[in-house]
Structure formats: structure tokens, C-alpha cells
A tleap script that builds the chain and sets N, CA, C and O, in Angstrom:
source leaprc.protein.ff14SB
mol = sequence {
  NMET ALA THR VAL ASP ALA ARG PRO ILE ILE
  ALA SER GLY ASP GLU PRO PHE GLU THR ILE
  MET ALA ALA ALA SER ALA LEU ASP ASP GLY
  GLU GLU LEU VAL VAL LEU ALA PRO PHE GLU
  PRO VAL PRO LEU GLU GLY VAL LEU SER SER
  GLN GLY PHE SER TYR GLU VAL GLU ASP LEU
  GLY SER GLY ASP TRP ARG VAL THR PHE ARG
  ARG PRO CSER
}
set mol.1.N position { -2.345 22.410 4.082 }
set mol.1.CA position { -1.627 22.832 2.836 }
set mol.1.C position { -0.602 23.912 3.372 }
set mol.1.O position { -0.902 24.798 4.172 }
set mol.2.N position { 0.685 23.708 2.806 }
set mol.2.CA position { 1.681 24.608 2.965 }
set mol.2.C position { 1.982 25.346 1.553 }
set mol.2.O position { 1.747 24.877 0.439 }
set mol.3.N position { 2.511 26.510 1.827 }
set mol.3.CA position { 2.896 27.300 0.716 }
set mol.3.C position { 4.285 27.938 0.682 }
set mol.3.O position { 4.625 28.572 1.680 }
set mol.4.N position { 5.063 27.850 -0.275 }
set mol.4.CA position { 6.281 28.410 -0.456 }
set mol.4.C position { 6.437 29.246 -1.551 }
set mol.4.O position { 6.548 28.796 -2.692 }
set mol.5.N position { 6.458 30.645 -1.244 }
set mol.5.CA position { 6.676 31.539 -2.243 }
set mol.5.C position { 8.181 31.803 -2.575 }
set mol.5.O position { 8.854 32.605 -1.928 }
set mol.6.N position { 8.664 31.074 -3.625 }
set mol.6.CA position { 10.103 31.087 -3.967 }
set mol.6.C position { 10.497 32.420 -4.690 }
set mol.6.O position { 11.678 32.736 -4.841 }
set mol.7.N position { 9.551 33.112 -5.087 }
set mol.7.CA position { 9.956 34.401 -5.918 }
set mol.7.C position { 10.835 35.271 -5.160 }
set mol.7.O position { 11.930 35.545 -5.650 }
set mol.8.N position { 10.477 35.783 -3.935 }
set mol.8.CA position { 11.317 36.593 -3.253 }
set mol.8.C position { 12.765 35.947 -2.938 }
set mol.8.O position { 13.785 36.605 -3.141 }
set mol.9.N position { 12.801 34.811 -2.504 }
set mol.9.CA position { 14.053 34.119 -2.301 }
set mol.9.C position { 14.848 34.070 -3.503 }
set mol.9.O position { 16.044 34.355 -3.436 }
set mol.10.N position { 14.294 33.728 -4.638 }
set mol.10.CA position { 15.019 33.842 -5.869 }
set mol.10.C position { 15.561 35.182 -6.263 }
set mol.10.O position { 16.727 35.310 -6.638 }
set mol.11.N position { 14.705 36.198 -6.178 }
set mol.11.CA position { 14.959 37.610 -6.456 }
set mol.11.C position { 16.084 38.077 -5.470 }
set mol.11.O position { 16.794 39.013 -5.837 }
set mol.12.N position { 16.273 37.582 -4.422 }
set mol.12.CA position { 17.383 37.994 -3.453 }
set mol.12.C position { 18.599 37.340 -3.794 }
set mol.12.O position { 19.628 37.732 -3.244 }
set mol.13.N position { 18.653 36.336 -4.675 }
set mol.13.CA position { 20.010 35.645 -5.158 }
set mol.13.C position { 20.022 34.385 -4.285 }
set mol.13.O position { 21.023 33.677 -4.395 }
set mol.14.N position { 19.137 34.028 -3.501 }
set mol.14.CA position { 19.247 32.759 -2.666 }
set mol.14.C position { 18.643 31.569 -3.341 }
set mol.14.O position { 17.984 31.800 -4.355 }
set mol.15.N position { 18.763 30.342 -2.940 }
set mol.15.CA position { 18.240 29.184 -3.568 }
set mol.15.C position { 17.160 28.494 -2.629 }
set mol.15.O position { 17.428 28.058 -1.509 }
set mol.16.N position { 16.053 28.454 -3.153 }
set mol.16.CA position { 14.785 28.043 -2.240 }
set mol.16.C position { 14.737 26.453 -2.156 }
set mol.16.O position { 13.794 25.978 -1.522 }
set mol.17.N position { 15.557 25.678 -2.668 }
set mol.17.CA position { 15.489 24.285 -2.759 }
set mol.17.C position { 15.250 23.698 -1.343 }
set mol.17.O position { 14.309 22.925 -1.166 }
set mol.18.N position { 16.034 24.028 -0.389 }
set mol.18.CA position { 16.155 23.551 1.019 }
set mol.18.C position { 14.807 23.749 1.604 }
set mol.18.O position { 14.172 22.849 2.154 }
set mol.19.N position { 14.381 25.033 1.452 }
set mol.19.CA position { 13.013 25.580 2.143 }
set mol.19.C position { 11.993 24.704 1.666 }
set mol.19.O position { 11.186 24.219 2.459 }
set mol.20.N position { 11.946 24.409 0.220 }
set mol.20.CA position { 10.799 23.732 -0.362 }
set mol.20.C position { 10.940 22.173 0.015 }
set mol.20.O position { 9.915 21.494 0.077 }
set mol.21.N position { 12.047 21.669 0.237 }
set mol.21.CA position { 12.086 20.290 0.563 }
set mol.21.C position { 11.760 20.107 2.078 }
set mol.21.O position { 11.173 19.119 2.520 }
set mol.22.N position { 12.182 21.115 2.800 }
set mol.22.CA position { 11.692 20.904 4.299 }
set mol.22.C position { 10.094 20.999 4.460 }
set mol.22.O position { 9.467 20.345 5.293 }
set mol.23.N position { 9.535 21.881 3.571 }
set mol.23.CA position { 7.966 22.108 3.686 }
set mol.23.C position { 7.480 20.650 3.058 }
set mol.23.O position { 6.590 20.049 3.659 }
set mol.24.N position { 7.993 20.134 1.981 }
set mol.24.CA position { 7.542 18.885 1.493 }
set mol.24.C position { 7.520 17.690 2.619 }
set mol.24.O position { 6.561 16.942 2.804 }
set mol.25.N position { 8.579 17.661 3.229 }
set mol.25.CA position { 8.771 16.667 4.112 }
set mol.25.C position { 7.931 16.734 5.394 }
set mol.25.O position { 7.729 15.741 6.093 }
set mol.26.N position { 7.458 17.938 5.661 }
set mol.26.CA position { 6.622 18.088 6.789 }
set mol.26.C position { 5.248 17.814 6.576 }
set mol.26.O position { 4.428 17.912 7.489 }
set mol.27.N position { 4.905 17.426 5.246 }
set mol.27.CA position { 3.502 17.176 4.924 }
set mol.27.C position { 3.118 15.873 5.394 }
set mol.27.O position { 3.958 14.974 5.428 }
set mol.28.N position { 1.929 15.683 5.762 }
set mol.28.CA position { 1.198 14.498 6.073 }
set mol.28.C position { 0.568 13.792 4.696 }
set mol.28.O position { 0.307 14.433 3.678 }
set mol.29.N position { 0.401 12.570 4.828 }
set mol.29.CA position { -0.259 11.890 3.618 }
set mol.29.C position { -1.531 12.602 3.108 }
set mol.29.O position { -2.471 12.930 3.832 }
set mol.30.N position { -1.451 12.798 1.805 }
set mol.30.CA position { -2.659 13.602 1.014 }
set mol.30.C position { -2.639 14.998 1.268 }
set mol.30.O position { -3.575 15.642 0.795 }
set mol.31.N position { -1.707 15.645 1.961 }
set mol.31.CA position { -1.525 17.088 2.027 }
set mol.31.C position { -0.952 17.683 0.769 }
set mol.31.O position { -0.318 16.984 -0.021 }
set mol.32.N position { -1.150 18.854 0.592 }
set mol.32.CA position { -0.567 19.704 -0.511 }
set mol.32.C position { 0.476 20.729 -0.203 }
set mol.32.O position { 0.473 21.398 0.831 }
set mol.33.N position { 1.336 20.817 -1.117 }
set mol.33.CA position { 2.447 21.963 -1.021 }
set mol.33.C position { 2.429 22.908 -2.184 }
set mol.33.O position { 2.745 22.460 -3.287 }
set mol.34.N position { 2.078 24.218 -2.050 }
set mol.34.CA position { 1.992 25.091 -3.275 }
set mol.34.C position { 3.236 25.725 -3.425 }
set mol.34.O position { 3.758 26.213 -2.423 }
set mol.35.N position { 3.805 25.797 -4.538 }
set mol.35.CA position { 5.134 26.508 -4.671 }
set mol.35.C position { 4.946 27.439 -5.763 }
set mol.35.O position { 4.639 27.075 -6.898 }
set mol.36.N position { 5.161 28.826 -5.364 }
set mol.36.CA position { 5.029 29.871 -6.455 }
set mol.36.C position { 6.578 30.377 -6.880 }
set mol.36.O position { 7.508 30.678 -6.131 }
set mol.37.N position { 6.529 30.363 -8.219 }
set mol.37.CA position { 8.009 30.478 -8.791 }
set mol.37.C position { 7.919 31.462 -9.799 }
set mol.37.O position { 6.784 31.649 -10.237 }
set mol.38.N position { 8.969 32.234 -10.343 }
set mol.38.CA position { 9.107 33.073 -11.474 }
set mol.38.C position { 9.428 32.246 -12.873 }
set mol.38.O position { 9.748 32.842 -13.902 }
set mol.39.N position { 9.323 31.013 -12.806 }
set mol.39.CA position { 9.437 30.207 -13.899 }
set mol.39.C position { 8.975 28.612 -13.444 }
set mol.39.O position { 8.887 28.226 -12.278 }
set mol.40.N position { 8.746 27.916 -14.483 }
set mol.40.CA position { 8.224 26.578 -14.126 }
set mol.40.C position { 9.361 25.796 -13.662 }
set mol.40.O position { 10.334 25.625 -14.396 }
set mol.41.N position { 9.289 25.248 -12.333 }
set mol.41.CA position { 10.362 24.559 -11.648 }
set mol.41.C position { 10.521 23.177 -12.141 }
set mol.41.O position { 10.279 22.306 -11.305 }
set mol.42.N position { 10.889 22.775 -13.357 }
set mol.42.CA position { 10.802 21.478 -13.957 }
set mol.42.C position { 11.779 20.743 -13.080 }
set mol.42.O position { 11.297 19.695 -12.652 }
set mol.43.N position { 13.045 20.991 -12.678 }
set mol.43.CA position { 13.864 20.083 -11.927 }
set mol.43.C position { 13.100 19.721 -10.516 }
set mol.43.O position { 13.060 18.556 -10.120 }
set mol.44.N position { 12.548 20.709 -9.847 }
set mol.44.CA position { 11.795 20.399 -8.599 }
set mol.44.C position { 10.605 19.406 -8.855 }
set mol.44.O position { 10.350 18.504 -8.057 }
set mol.45.N position { 9.863 19.626 -10.053 }
set mol.45.CA position { 8.957 18.629 -10.373 }
set mol.45.C position { 9.393 17.156 -10.462 }
set mol.45.O position { 8.737 16.205 -10.036 }
set mol.46.N position { 10.580 17.096 -11.070 }
set mol.46.CA position { 11.231 15.901 -11.267 }
set mol.46.C position { 11.643 15.068 -9.812 }
set mol.46.O position { 11.386 13.875 -9.646 }
set mol.47.N position { 12.302 15.897 -8.841 }
set mol.47.CA position { 12.626 15.553 -7.738 }
set mol.47.C position { 11.493 15.029 -6.940 }
set mol.47.O position { 11.516 13.872 -6.522 }
set mol.48.N position { 10.428 15.893 -6.694 }
set mol.48.CA position { 9.370 15.461 -5.820 }
set mol.48.C position { 8.433 14.255 -6.480 }
set mol.48.O position { 7.822 13.437 -5.792 }
set mol.49.N position { 8.427 14.284 -7.776 }
set mol.49.CA position { 7.673 13.123 -8.504 }
set mol.49.C position { 8.419 11.812 -8.302 }
set mol.49.O position { 7.798 10.749 -8.335 }
set mol.50.N position { 9.716 11.855 -8.094 }
set mol.50.CA position { 10.461 10.623 -7.846 }
set mol.50.C position { 10.369 10.176 -6.379 }
set mol.50.O position { 10.755 9.088 -5.951 }
set mol.51.N position { 9.728 11.299 -5.572 }
set mol.51.CA position { 9.409 10.661 -4.106 }
set mol.51.C position { 7.982 10.467 -3.917 }
set mol.51.O position { 7.452 10.485 -2.806 }
set mol.52.N position { 7.265 10.250 -5.188 }
set mol.52.CA position { 5.771 9.825 -5.194 }
set mol.52.C position { 4.820 10.992 -5.273 }
set mol.52.O position { 3.608 10.810 -5.393 }
set mol.53.N position { 5.346 12.155 -5.210 }
set mol.53.CA position { 4.357 13.428 -5.196 }
set mol.53.C position { 3.727 13.290 -6.696 }
set mol.53.O position { 4.349 12.837 -7.657 }
set mol.54.N position { 2.559 13.701 -6.718 }
set mol.54.CA position { 1.901 14.146 -7.958 }
set mol.54.C position { 1.770 15.816 -8.102 }
set mol.54.O position { 1.878 16.495 -7.081 }
set mol.55.N position { 1.566 16.367 -9.222 }
set mol.55.CA position { 1.678 17.781 -9.160 }
set mol.55.C position { 0.702 18.285 -10.197 }
set mol.55.O position { 0.213 17.509 -11.018 }
set mol.56.N position { 0.409 19.577 -10.173 }
set mol.56.CA position { -0.305 20.224 -11.198 }
set mol.56.C position { 0.323 21.575 -11.479 }
set mol.56.O position { 0.726 22.249 -10.531 }
set mol.57.N position { 0.426 21.998 -12.690 }
set mol.57.CA position { 1.319 23.245 -12.937 }
set mol.57.C position { 0.215 24.179 -13.487 }
set mol.57.O position { -0.736 23.769 -14.152 }
set mol.58.N position { 0.433 25.513 -13.137 }
set mol.58.CA position { -0.483 26.572 -13.632 }
set mol.58.C position { 0.212 27.833 -13.943 }
set mol.58.O position { 0.800 28.411 -13.029 }
set mol.59.N position { 0.209 28.300 -15.075 }
set mol.59.CA position { 0.963 29.472 -15.608 }
set mol.59.C position { 0.152 30.550 -15.281 }
set mol.59.O position { -0.895 30.755 -15.896 }
set mol.60.N position { 0.576 31.341 -14.271 }
set mol.60.CA position { -0.264 32.531 -13.717 }
set mol.60.C position { 0.014 33.815 -14.513 }
set mol.60.O position { -0.440 34.892 -14.125 }
set mol.61.N position { 0.744 33.706 -15.606 }
set mol.61.CA position { 0.820 34.863 -16.440 }
set mol.61.C position { 2.045 35.786 -15.881 }
set mol.61.O position { 2.410 35.622 -14.717 }
set mol.62.N position { 2.651 36.712 -16.676 }
set mol.62.CA position { 3.561 37.632 -16.131 }
set mol.62.C position { 4.950 36.825 -15.805 }
set mol.62.O position { 5.840 37.441 -15.219 }
set mol.63.N position { 5.128 35.596 -16.139 }
set mol.63.CA position { 6.249 34.886 -15.863 }
set mol.63.C position { 6.017 34.178 -14.501 }
set mol.63.O position { 6.986 33.542 -14.086 }
set mol.64.N position { 5.003 34.179 -13.809 }
set mol.64.CA position { 4.723 33.425 -12.499 }
set mol.64.C position { 4.156 32.118 -12.792 }
set mol.64.O position { 3.463 31.917 -13.789 }
set mol.65.N position { 4.430 31.278 -11.978 }
set mol.65.CA position { 3.927 29.851 -11.943 }
set mol.65.C position { 3.460 29.444 -10.539 }
set mol.65.O position { 4.044 29.874 -9.545 }
set mol.66.N position { 2.423 28.629 -10.456 }
set mol.66.CA position { 2.043 27.790 -9.418 }
set mol.66.C position { 2.200 26.438 -9.555 }
set mol.66.O position { 1.795 25.883 -10.576 }
set mol.67.N position { 2.729 25.829 -8.675 }
set mol.67.CA position { 2.840 24.283 -8.778 }
set mol.67.C position { 2.291 23.736 -7.552 }
set mol.67.O position { 2.776 24.104 -6.483 }
set mol.68.N position { 1.222 22.800 -7.582 }
set mol.68.CA position { 0.667 22.134 -6.404 }
set mol.68.C position { 1.153 20.722 -6.458 }
set mol.68.O position { 0.985 20.016 -7.452 }
set mol.69.N position { 1.790 20.302 -5.316 }
set mol.69.CA position { 2.356 19.142 -5.175 }
set mol.69.C position { 1.416 18.425 -4.025 }
set mol.69.O position { 0.925 19.006 -3.057 }
set mol.70.N position { 1.284 17.089 -4.341 }
set mol.70.CA position { 0.504 16.313 -3.306 }
set mol.70.C position { 1.182 15.133 -2.951 }
set mol.70.O position { 1.712 14.355 -3.744 }
set mol.71.N position { 1.142 15.027 -1.680 }
set mol.71.CA position { 1.855 13.830 -1.050 }
set mol.71.C position { 0.846 12.596 -1.259 }
set mol.71.O position { -0.347 12.882 -1.153 }
set mol.72.N position { 1.119 11.483 -1.494 }
set mol.72.CA position { 0.278 10.321 -1.768 }
set mol.72.C position { -0.328 9.998 -0.499 }
set mol.72.O position { 0.289 10.045 0.565 }
set mol.73.N position { -1.586 9.657 -0.621 }
set mol.73.CA position { -2.415 9.127 0.716 }
set mol.73.C position { -1.846 7.803 1.190 }
set mol.73.O position { -2.326 7.242 2.175 }
savepdb mol mol.pdb
quit
């Protein structure tokens, strides 16, 4: 499992997309990527689901979200 905490990246004014996509591409079949974000990353969910990933979304409260993406086996 890999984790990308996008919150500090976004807070610094940067874009975490490339970091997240690099982590997703490094996953083996059946592995998971957890993304922590200060909002639900709906566009990212669309991009990765179009690449075959499934995902689960969890509202952590206080504006924080956790999305667990799974690469298909």
C-alpha cells in the first residue's frame, strides 16, 4: 500500500496530481493507494477509475477526505 498526503502539497500552492499518478503507476495488481486530501478529489476519482481502479471514499471530518484506490488484480 502507498499513501500520498496531498494536504501539505495543496497547502503550499502546488499540484499533487503528478505525485499521485506516479504512486498509482508504481502499484502492483491488487495493491492500494490511499490519498488524503482537504476535499473529495472527484476529478482524480474519474481519472483513476477510467484506468480500471476501484475506490472507496471516506469523509474524515474537518474537511479532510481519504480515498482508497485499488488497482485491479
